C-alpha positions in Angstrom: 141.9 37.5 66.7 142.4 40.0 69.5 144.1 43.3 69.9 145.3 45.1 73.0 143.8 48.5 73.7 145.3 51.6 72.1 148.0 53.0 74.4 148.9 56.7 74.1 152.6 57.2 73.8 153.8 59.8 76.3 157.1 61.2 77.4 159.2 64.3 76.9 159.7 63.6 73.2 156.0 62.9 72.7 154.4 65.9 74.2 152.0 66.8 71.4 149.5 69.6 70.9 148.0 68.8 67.6 148.3 65.0 67.2 147.6 61.9 69.2 150.2 59.1 68.9 149.2 55.6 69.9 150.3 52.0 69.6 148.7 48.6 70.1 149.7 45.0 69.6 148.1 41.8 68.4 147.9 39.0 70.9 148.3 36.2 68.4 150.4 37.7 65.6 152.7 39.4 68.2 153.4 42.4 65.9 152.0 45.9 66.6 150.7 48.9 64.8 151.0 52.7 65.4 148.4 55.4 64.8 149.0 59.0 64.2 145.8 61.1 64.5 145.6 64.8 63.7 143.6 66.1 66.6 142.1 69.4 65.8 138.5 68.5 65.0 136.3 71.1 66.7 136.9 74.3 64.7 139.8 73.5 62.3 138.6 70.3 60.6 142.1 68.9 61.4 143.9 71.4 59.2 147.7 71.3 59.2 150.4 73.8 59.9 154.2 73.5 60.2 153.7 72.6 63.9 151.3 69.7 63.0 153.8 68.2 60.5 156.7 68.7 63.0 154.8 66.6 65.5 153.9 64.0 62.9 157.6 63.8 62.0 158.5 62.8 65.6 155.8 60.2 65.7 156.7 58.7 62.3 160.4 58.6 63.3 159.6 56.6 66.4 157.2 54.2 64.6 159.7 53.6 61.9 162.5 52.8 64.4 160.4 50.5 66.6 161.0 46.9 65.5 157.7 45.9 67.1 155.6 48.1 64.7 154.5 46.6 61.4 152.0 49.2 60.1 151.3 52.9 60.6 147.8 54.3 60.4 147.1 58.0 59.6 143.8 59.2 60.9 141.8 62.4 61.7 139.9 63.0 64.9 136.2 63.7 65.0 133.9 63.7 61.9 136.5 64.5 59.3 139.9 63.2 58.1 140.9 66.7 57.3 140.8 69.7 55.0 144.4 70.4 54.2 146.5 73.4 55.3 145.2 76.0 57.7 144.1 78.8 55.4 144.0 81.4 58.2 147.6 80.5 59.0 148.6 80.3 55.3 147.5 83.9 54.7 150.5 85.2 56.7 152.8 83.9 53.9 153.9 80.6 55.6 152.6 78.3 52.8 155.9 78.3 51.0 157.7 77.2 54.2 155.1 74.5 54.7 155.7 72.9 51.3 159.4 73.6 51.0 160.6 72.7 54.5 158.3 70.1 55.8 156.2 68.4 53.1 154.0 65.9 55.0 154.0 63.6 52.0 157.7 63.1 52.4 157.0 61.5 55.8 154.9 58.9 53.9 157.4 58.4 51.1 160.4 57.9 53.5 158.5 55.7 55.9 159.9 52.1 56.1 156.6 50.7 57.3 153.4 50.4 55.2 150.9 53.2 55.9 147.1 53.0 55.8 145.0 56.2 55.6 141.8 55.8 57.7 139.4 58.3 56.1 136.0 59.6 57.2 134.2 62.8 56.2 136.1 65.4 54.4 139.4 64.4 52.9 140.4 67.6 51.0 143.5 69.4 49.9 146.6 68.4 51.7 144.8 65.6 53.4 143.7 64.2 50.1 147.1 64.0 48.6 148.5 62.7 51.9 145.9 59.9 51.7 146.6 58.9 48.1 150.4 58.9 48.8 149.7 56.3 51.6 150.1 52.7 50.6 146.4 52.0 51.3 143.3 54.0 51.9 140.3 52.6 53.7 137.3 55.0 53.5 134.0 55.3 55.3 130.9 55.6 53.1 130.5 59.3 54.1 134.0 60.3 52.9 134.4 63.1 50.4 137.6 63.5 48.5 139.0 66.4 46.4 141.5 69.3 46.0 140.8 72.9 46.8 144.1 74.7 46.1 143.2 76.7 43.0 140.0 78.0 44.7 142.0 79.6 47.5 145.1 80.5 45.4 147.1 77.9 47.2 149.1 76.0 44.6 151.1 72.9 45.2 153.9 71.3 43.2 156.4 68.6 43.5 156.1 64.8 43.2 152.7 64.4 44.8 150.9 66.3 42.1 151.9 64.2 39.0 152.0 61.1 41.3 148.2 61.1 41.3 148.4 60.1 37.6 149.9 56.8 38.8 146.9 56.4 41.1 143.9 57.4 39.0 145.2 58.3 35.5 146.3 61.5 33.9 142.8 62.8 32.9 141.2 62.2 36.2 144.2 63.6 38.1 144.0 66.9 36.2 140.3 67.0 36.7 140.7 66.5 40.4 143.5 69.1 40.8 142.2 71.8 38.4 138.4 71.6 38.8 138.3 71.1 42.5 135.3 68.8 42.4 134.2 66.6 45.3 134.0 62.9 44.9 132.1 60.4 47.1 133.7 57.4 48.6 132.1 55.1 46.0 133.2 57.4 43.1 136.7 57.4 44.6 136.7 53.6 44.9 135.7 53.3 41.2 138.5 55.6 40.1 141.1 53.7 42.2 141.6 56.5 44.8 140.7 54.2 47.7 141.1 50.4 48.3 137.9 49.7 50.2 134.7 51.5 51.3 132.9 50.4 54.5 130.1 51.8 56.6 131.3 54.5 59.0 130.7 52.4 62.1 132.9 49.6 60.6 135.8 51.8 59.6 138.2 51.1 62.5 137.4 47.3 62.3 138.2 47.3 58.6 141.5 49.0 59.2 142.3 46.4 61.9 141.5 43.6 59.5 143.9 45.0 56.9 146.6 45.4 59.6 146.1 41.7 60.6 146.7 40.7 57.0 149.8 42.8 56.8 151.2 41.5 60.1 150.9 37.9 58.8 153.6 38.7 56.2 157.3 39.1 56.6 157.8 42.7 57.9 161.2 43.0 56.2 159.7 41.9 52.8 156.9 44.5 53.2 159.5 47.2 53.9 161.4 46.2 50.7 158.2 46.2 48.6 157.2 49.6 50.0 160.6 51.0 49.1 160.4 49.5 45.6 156.9 50.9 45.0 157.9 54.3 46.4 161.0 54.3 44.2 158.9 55.3 41.2 158.4 58.7 42.8 162.2 59.4 42.4 161.5 60.2 38.8 159.6 63.3 40.0 161.2 66.5 41.4 160.7 66.9 45.1 159.7 70.5 44.5 158.7 72.1 41.3 157.5 75.3 39.8 157.0 77.2 43.0 160.8 77.0 43.7 161.8 77.5 40.1 161.8 80.4 37.7 158.0 80.3 37.1 156.5 81.4 40.4 159.3 81.8 43.0 157.5 84.8 44.6 153.9 83.4 44.3 153.1 83.9 47.9 154.0 87.6 47.8 152.0 88.3 44.6 148.4 89.8 44.8 146.8 86.6 43.3 148.8 84.4 45.7 147.4 86.4 48.7 143.9 86.9 47.4 142.5 83.4 48.0 143.4 83.1 51.7 142.2 86.7 52.3 138.8 86.0 50.6 138.4 82.8 52.6 139.0 84.4 55.9 136.8 87.4 54.9 134.0 85.0 53.7 133.8 86.6 50.3 134.2 85.5 46.7 137.9 85.7 45.5 138.6 88.5 43.0 141.2 86.7 40.9 140.1 88.1 37.6 139.9 91.7 39.0 143.6 91.3 39.7 144.2 90.0 36.2 142.1 92.8 34.7 144.3 95.4 36.4 147.3 93.7 35.0 145.7 93.6 31.6 145.0 97.4 31.8 148.6 98.1 32.7 149.8 96.0 29.8 147.4 97.7 27.3 148.6 101.1 28.5 152.2 100.1 28.1 151.5 98.8 24.6 149.6 102.0 23.7 152.4 104.2 25.0 154.9 102.2 23.0 152.9 102.4 19.8 152.5 106.2 20.2 156.2 106.6 20.8 156.9 104.7 17.6 154.4 106.8 15.6 155.7 110.2 16.8 158.1 111.7 14.2 161.6 112.2 15.4 162.9 115.8 15.3 165.1 116.4 12.2 167.6 118.5 14.1 166.9 121.7 12.0 166.3 124.9 13.9 
């Protein structure tokens, strides 16, 4: 079966700095596919900012409204799929806006068309949960999956955190999010994080093969099924503890700022030094309170 060459979509609405948006069609099946590639491979490992996700939104909007498109592929340029949010950008306090205003996972959830994550190299942080929120994940044998947020004091919340329990189970999901371990492509396949592992040089062909299978089905039925599967996410809050009473000011707190600062300064984060200072303040307050209680009150006699 034959495909046309990828055609880069251009025009005033598709002038992009951080992504590449392409389409191609199948000569026999007649349907087409779209590919959204985060294109920041040289220094940034395809990290994302608000600007990246804004560009992704425009591409997704077009692909979802194009009747000729049956599948959307999310990819990363170069050696790696991506390593999440740009920590150097995040240190200026923009993480909250990133998660509250433009969560990239919402693009996947609201997409009418099935989405395949095409993963090679690092797939960490925001890219990891973007991949597992896709309908399918095809991984090269050199892929590495994992979360990094707690190591750089970049918490995440909302539906995509507990949703991982639907993908790999509660114990594994907590392990992945809290311990920040790295998992090989084969380990990820065994735990259900990816659908298929192939040699790196066969990755694009494998994705094309899966697209061919999808294009042979009724596109309307696939849209209904995708919506039905995604409906289970409606039981989760869109956003959670960061925008609630627990940590509404996280990104202004010392611990919230320490991880990004340590990352950019290439040093070990001093999380527990911050907690130790808080502990010392608490102990002093308790000691002052105890002393105040033990001090006899004046009787009023002169």
